[in-house]
C-alpha positions as a Markdown table, in Angstrom:
| # | Residue | x | y | z |
|---|---|---|---|---|
| 1 | Met | 31.0 | 181.6 | 19.8 |
| 2 | Asp | 31.8 | 180.7 | 16.3 |
| 3 | Gly | 35.1 | 179.1 | 15.1 |
| 4 | Glu | 36.4 | 182.3 | 13.6 |
| 5 | Arg | 36.6 | 184.2 | 16.9 |
| 6 | Arg | 37.2 | 181.4 | 19.4 |
| 7 | Phe | 40.8 | 181.3 | 20.7 |
| 8 | Cys | 42.3 | 177.9 | 21.6 |
| 9 | Thr | 45.5 | 176.2 | 22.4 |
| 10 | Ala | 46.5 | 172.7 | 21.2 |
| 11 | Phe | 48.9 | 170.3 | 22.8 |
| 12 | Glu | 50.6 | 167.2 | 21.4 |
| 13 | Gly | 51.4 | 165.3 | 24.6 |
| 14 | Asp | 52.9 | 168.0 | 26.8 |
| 15 | Arg | 54.2 | 170.2 | 23.9 |
| 16 | Arg | 52.1 | 173.1 | 22.8 |
| 17 | Ile | 51.7 | 172.9 | 19.0 |
| 18 | Ala | 49.4 | 175.8 | 18.2 |
| 19 | Arg | 47.7 | 178.8 | 19.8 |
| 20 | Gly | 45.3 | 181.3 | 18.3 |
| 21 | Leu | 42.0 | 181.3 | 16.4 |
| 22 | Leu | 40.3 | 177.9 | 16.4 |
| 23 | Ile | 40.4 | 177.7 | 12.6 |
| 24 | Asp | 44.2 | 178.2 | 12.6 |
| 25 | Val | 44.7 | 175.8 | 15.5 |
| 26 | Ala | 42.5 | 173.2 | 13.7 |
| 27 | Val | 44.6 | 173.4 | 10.5 |
| 28 | Glu | 47.8 | 173.0 | 12.5 |
| 29 | Val | 46.4 | 170.0 | 14.5 |
| 30 | Lys | 45.4 | 168.4 | 11.2 |
| 31 | Arg | 49.0 | 168.8 | 10.0 |
| 32 | Val | 50.4 | 167.2 | 13.1 |
| 33 | Val | 47.9 | 164.3 | 13.1 |
| 34 | Asp | 48.7 | 163.7 | 9.4 |
| 35 | Arg | 52.4 | 163.4 | 10.2 |
| 36 | Gly | 51.4 | 160.4 | 12.4 |
| 37 | Glu | 52.7 | 161.8 | 15.7 |
| 38 | Ser | 52.1 | 159.3 | 18.5 |
| 39 | Ala | 51.3 | 161.6 | 21.5 |
| 40 | Pro | 47.6 | 162.4 | 22.0 |
| 41 | Val | 46.5 | 165.8 | 20.6 |
| 42 | Leu | 44.2 | 167.9 | 22.7 |
| 43 | Ile | 42.6 | 171.3 | 22.0 |
| 44 | Phe | 41.6 | 173.6 | 24.9 |
| 45 | Asp | 39.3 | 176.7 | 24.7 |
| 46 | Asp | 41.5 | 179.5 | 26.1 |
| 47 | Glu | 38.7 | 181.0 | 28.1 |
| 48 | Thr | 37.2 | 178.0 | 29.8 |
| 49 | Ser | 39.8 | 175.2 | 29.2 |
| 50 | Glu | 37.0 | 173.0 | 28.0 |
| 51 | Gln | 38.3 | 170.5 | 25.4 |
| 52 | Val | 37.3 | 171.3 | 21.8 |
| 53 | Glu | 36.4 | 168.6 | 19.4 |
| 54 | Ile | 37.0 | 169.2 | 15.7 |
| 55 | Asp | 36.3 | 167.1 | 12.6 |
| 56 | Leu | 39.7 | 166.2 | 11.1 |
| 57 | Arg | 38.4 | 164.1 | 8.2 |
| 58 | Gly | 39.8 | 164.7 | 4.8 |
| 59 | Thr | 42.6 | 167.1 | 3.9 |
| 60 | Val | 43.8 | 170.3 | 5.5 |
| 61 | Asp | 41.7 | 172.2 | 3.0 |
| 62 | Asp | 38.7 | 170.2 | 4.0 |
| 63 | Val | 39.1 | 171.0 | 7.6 |
| 64 | Ser | 39.5 | 174.7 | 6.8 |
| 65 | Lys | 36.5 | 174.8 | 4.5 |
| 66 | Arg | 34.3 | 173.2 | 7.2 |
| 67 | Phe | 35.1 | 176.2 | 9.4 |
| 68 | Glu | 34.4 | 178.6 | 6.6 |
| 69 | Arg | 31.0 | 177.0 | 5.9 |
| 70 | Ser | 30.1 | 177.0 | 9.6 |
| 71 | Thr | 30.6 | 180.8 | 9.9 |
| 72 | Glu | 28.8 | 181.9 | 6.7 |
| 73 | Gly | 25.4 | 183.5 | 6.9 |
| 74 | Gly | 25.4 | 184.1 | 10.6 |
| 75 | Asp | 23.6 | 187.2 | 11.9 |
| 76 | Asp | 23.8 | 188.9 | 8.5 |
| 77 | Ala | 21.2 | 186.7 | 7.0 |
| 78 | Pro | 18.0 | 188.7 | 5.9 |
| 79 | Arg | 15.2 | 188.6 | 8.3 |
| 80 | Gly | 11.5 | 188.5 | 7.7 |
| 81 | Pro | 8.9 | 190.9 | 9.0 |
| 82 | Gly | 8.4 | 191.3 | 12.8 |
| 83 | Arg | 10.3 | 192.5 | 15.8 |
| 84 | Pro | 14.0 | 193.0 | 15.3 |
| 85 | Arg | 16.4 | 190.7 | 17.1 |
| 86 | Leu | 17.1 | 192.4 | 20.5 |
| 87 | Gly | 19.3 | 189.8 | 22.0 |
| 88 | Val | 16.6 | 188.9 | 24.5 |
| 89 | Val | 16.6 | 185.3 | 25.7 |
| 90 | Ser | 13.3 | 183.9 | 27.0 |
| 91 | Arg | 13.6 | 181.3 | 29.8 |
| 92 | Glu | 11.5 | 180.2 | 32.7 |
| 93 | Val | 11.9 | 181.8 | 36.1 |
| 94 | Thr | 10.2 | 180.2 | 39.1 |
| 95 | Leu | 9.3 | 182.5 | 42.0 |
| 96 | Leu | 6.9 | 182.5 | 44.9 |
| 97 | Pro | 3.7 | 184.5 | 44.6 |
| 98 | Arg | 5.0 | 187.2 | 46.9 |
| 99 | His | 8.0 | 187.6 | 44.6 |
| 100 | Trp | 5.8 | 188.0 | 41.5 |
| 101 | Glu | 3.6 | 190.5 | 43.4 |
| 102 | Trp | 6.6 | 192.6 | 44.4 |
| 103 | Leu | 8.0 | 192.5 | 40.9 |
| 104 | Gly | 4.6 | 193.4 | 39.4 |
| 105 | Asp | 4.5 | 196.6 | 41.6 |
| 106 | Gln | 8.0 | 197.8 | 40.4 |
| 107 | Pro | 8.3 | 200.5 | 37.7 |
| 108 | Gly | 8.7 | 198.8 | 34.3 |
| 109 | Gly | 7.4 | 195.5 | 35.5 |
| 110 | Ala | 9.1 | 192.2 | 36.3 |
| 111 | Ser | 11.5 | 192.0 | 33.3 |
| 112 | Val | 12.9 | 195.4 | 33.8 |
| 113 | Thr | 13.3 | 194.9 | 37.5 |
| 114 | Leu | 14.9 | 191.5 | 37.1 |
| 115 | Arg | 17.4 | 192.9 | 34.6 |
| 116 | Lys | 18.3 | 195.7 | 37.0 |
| 117 | Ile | 18.8 | 193.2 | 39.9 |
| 118 | Val | 21.0 | 191.0 | 37.7 |
| 119 | Asp | 23.1 | 193.9 | 36.5 |
| 120 | Glu | 23.6 | 195.1 | 40.1 |
| 121 | Ala | 24.6 | 191.6 | 41.2 |
| 122 | Arg | 27.0 | 191.2 | 38.3 |
| 123 | Arg | 28.7 | 194.6 | 39.2 |
| 124 | Ala | 28.9 | 193.7 | 42.9 |
| 125 | Asn | 30.4 | 190.3 | 42.2 |
| 126 | Glu | 32.6 | 191.0 | 39.2 |
| 127 | Gly | 35.9 | 190.4 | 41.0 |
| 128 | Lys | 34.7 | 187.2 | 42.7 |
| 129 | Asp | 33.3 | 185.9 | 39.4 |
| 130 | Arg | 36.5 | 186.6 | 37.6 |
| 131 | Val | 38.5 | 184.7 | 40.2 |
| 132 | Arg | 36.0 | 181.8 | 40.2 |
| 133 | Lys | 36.1 | 181.5 | 36.4 |
| 134 | Ala | 39.9 | 181.6 | 36.3 |
| 135 | Gln | 40.0 | 178.9 | 39.0 |
| 136 | Glu | 37.6 | 176.7 | 37.1 |
| 137 | Ala | 39.4 | 177.1 | 33.8 |
| 138 | Ala | 42.8 | 176.5 | 35.4 |
| 139 | Tyr | 41.5 | 173.5 | 37.3 |
| 140 | Arg | 40.1 | 171.9 | 34.1 |
| 141 | Phe | 43.4 | 172.3 | 32.4 |
| 142 | Leu | 45.4 | 171.1 | 35.4 |
| 143 | Ser | 43.2 | 168.0 | 35.8 |
| 144 | Thr | 43.6 | 167.0 | 32.2 |
| 145 | Met | 47.3 | 167.9 | 31.6 |
| 146 | Gly | 48.8 | 167.8 | 35.1 |
| 147 | Gly | 46.9 | 165.1 | 36.8 |
| 148 | Asn | 49.8 | 162.7 | 36.8 |
| 149 | Leu | 52.5 | 165.3 | 37.4 |
| 150 | Pro | 54.3 | 165.9 | 40.7 |
| 151 | Gly | 52.7 | 168.6 | 42.8 |
| 152 | Phe | 49.3 | 168.4 | 41.1 |
| 153 | Glu | 47.2 | 168.3 | 44.2 |
| 154 | Glu | 49.3 | 171.0 | 46.0 |
| 155 | Ala | 49.0 | 173.2 | 42.9 |
| 156 | Asn | 45.3 | 172.8 | 43.0 |
| 157 | Arg | 45.2 | 173.7 | 46.7 |
| 158 | Ala | 47.3 | 176.8 | 46.0 |
| 159 | Leu | 45.1 | 177.7 | 43.1 |
| 160 | Phe | 41.9 | 177.7 | 45.2 |
| 161 | Ala | 43.7 | 179.3 | 48.2 |
| 162 | Gly | 44.8 | 182.2 | 46.0 |
| 163 | Asp | 48.5 | 181.5 | 46.8 |
| 164 | Ala | 50.4 | 182.4 | 43.6 |
| 165 | Asp | 53.8 | 181.7 | 45.0 |
| 166 | Arg | 53.0 | 178.2 | 46.2 |
| 167 | Phe | 51.3 | 177.5 | 42.8 |
| 168 | Ala | 54.4 | 178.6 | 40.9 |
| 169 | His | 56.5 | 176.4 | 43.2 |
| 170 | Glu | 54.4 | 173.4 | 42.6 |
| 171 | Val | 54.2 | 173.7 | 38.8 |
| 172 | Ala | 57.9 | 174.7 | 38.4 |
| 173 | Pro | 59.1 | 171.1 | 37.6 |
| 174 | Trp | 56.3 | 170.6 | 35.0 |
| 175 | Pro | 57.0 | 170.5 | 31.2 |
| 176 | Ala | 57.5 | 174.1 | 30.1 |
| 177 | Asp | 54.5 | 174.5 | 27.8 |
| 178 | Val | 52.1 | 172.9 | 30.3 |
| 179 | Arg | 53.5 | 175.1 | 33.1 |
| 180 | Glu | 53.3 | 178.3 | 31.1 |
| 181 | His | 49.7 | 177.6 | 30.0 |
| 182 | Ala | 48.6 | 176.7 | 33.5 |
| 183 | Thr | 50.2 | 179.8 | 34.9 |
| 184 | Asn | 48.5 | 182.0 | 32.3 |
| 185 | Leu | 45.1 | 180.5 | 33.1 |
| 186 | Ala | 45.6 | 180.9 | 36.8 |
| 187 | Arg | 46.9 | 184.4 | 36.7 |
| 188 | Ala | 43.4 | 186.0 | 37.2 |
| 189 | Ala | 42.7 | 183.7 | 40.1 |
| 190 | Phe | 45.5 | 185.4 | 42.1 |
| 191 | Gln | 44.3 | 189.0 | 41.5 |
| 192 | Pro | 42.5 | 190.8 | 44.3 |
| 193 | Thr | 38.7 | 190.8 | 44.0 |
| 194 | Asn | 38.4 | 194.4 | 45.3 |
| 195 | Arg | 35.3 | 193.4 | 47.2 |
């Protein structure tokens, strides 16, 4: 995902300093860093809670221009002759001979059949996948920002047990911005999976 559409949240120590599009967060982080603040500044992807690294060299305008350059051209660049881009990704799949034989006998061949199987599995596991992704994102954030806070281990146990009340109780004494962000990340982990 490019920097223009990626949503992130930045913290200076335990204080949230910016939230929104990565380009806007990067500019605000640059301003905070330039003021010489002493607490560490971390940026988290809002979907995965993975830490985001940005190049803060130069001025605020330099940081902003780097994002603009990184998003120019993209998919709008002219293409040469040949097949249009369909969004298909080619990767290796290793199966036993009996699997290849069965796939070869299916209408549309192996690729069509595999796409149908994957789509069915995605639909069947949508709720479980949503909960798992929310747990993973919340855990990443909790481990980084809450690892030394009281109730950290119990909050994680509650997160993976699907116990929203216990989670809220354990994170209640945490700094407000950390608690709020952790709670927002964990919210989907406490919703029913419907399967």
